[in-house]
C-alpha positions in Angstrom: 0.2 178.1 277.0 -1.4 176.7 280.1 0.4 174.0 282.2 -2.0 171.2 281.4 -1.6 171.9 277.6 2.2 171.7 278.0 1.9 168.4 279.9 -0.3 166.9 277.2 1.8 168.0 274.3 4.9 166.5 276.0 3.0 163.2 276.5 2.3 163.5 280.3 -0.9 162.9 282.1 -2.4 165.8 284.0 -2.3 165.4 287.8 -1.6 167.6 290.9 1.9 166.3 290.9 2.6 166.8 287.2 1.1 170.3 287.4 3.3 171.2 290.3 6.4 169.7 288.5 5.7 171.7 285.3 5.2 174.9 287.4 8.6 174.4 289.0 10.2 173.9 285.6 8.5 177.1 284.3 9.6 179.1 287.3 13.2 178.0 286.7 13.3 178.7 283.0 14.5 182.2 282.3 11.9 184.1 280.2 9.7 181.0 279.9 7.1 182.9 277.8 9.8 183.3 275.1 11.1 179.7 275.4 7.6 178.1 275.3 7.0 179.2 271.8 9.9 177.0 270.6 9.7 174.1 273.1 6.8 172.1 271.6 8.1 172.6 268.0 11.5 171.2 269.1 9.7 168.3 270.9 7.8 167.4 267.7 10.9 167.6 265.5 12.9 165.4 267.9 10.2 162.6 267.9 11.3 161.5 264.4 14.8 161.0 265.9 13.7 158.9 268.9 14.3 162.0 271.1 12.1 164.3 273.1 11.6 167.2 275.5 10.6 166.1 279.0 10.5 167.2 282.6 13.6 166.3 284.6 13.1 164.1 287.6 16.3 165.2 289.3 16.2 169.0 288.7 13.3 171.5 288.2 13.9 172.0 284.5 12.7 170.9 281.2 15.2 168.6 279.5 16.1 167.4 276.1 16.8 163.7 275.8 18.7 162.5 272.8 17.9 158.8 272.5 18.8 158.5 268.8 20.3 155.2 267.8 23.7 154.9 266.1 26.6 157.3 266.2 25.6 159.2 263.1 22.0 159.8 264.2 23.1 160.8 267.8 25.6 163.3 266.3 23.0 164.7 263.9 20.5 165.1 266.7 23.0 166.8 269.0 23.7 169.2 266.1 20.0 169.9 265.7 19.7 170.6 269.4 22.7 173.0 269.3 21.4 174.8 266.2 18.0 175.2 267.9 19.7 176.6 270.9 21.8 179.1 268.9 18.9 180.1 266.6 16.5 180.9 269.4 19.2 182.1 271.9 18.2 179.5 274.5 20.8 178.4 277.0 21.3 174.7 277.6 23.3 172.8 280.2 24.7 169.4 279.1 24.4 166.6 281.6 27.9 165.0 281.9 28.3 161.6 280.3 24.7 161.6 278.9 23.0 162.8 275.7 20.8 165.1 277.8 20.5 168.8 278.1 18.7 171.0 280.7 16.8 174.0 279.2 17.9 176.9 281.3 16.0 179.6 279.4 16.7 182.6 277.1 20.3 183.6 277.1 21.3 187.1 277.9 
């Protein structure tokens, strides 16, 4: 998948800056070719839960933002994210005190 397609599918405009940002995230994601197959599908699934995959503005990673409303929906969305991570063997890093996860890449 090319960088501009990734940006569009995640809802970003394509510019020099966004292309550079997505390249950094790709470079920092272990075995990105494997991860990319599942990234957009997760993004599409999360949309119905008011959540999404995005580029982090503070670290050079893709991130998962759980912005679901209500305790039950937040809990269910976190479970969906964890199940996705386990199913596809993708390592995540939880951001402290937030419902956000960095996508580190394929786990060993």
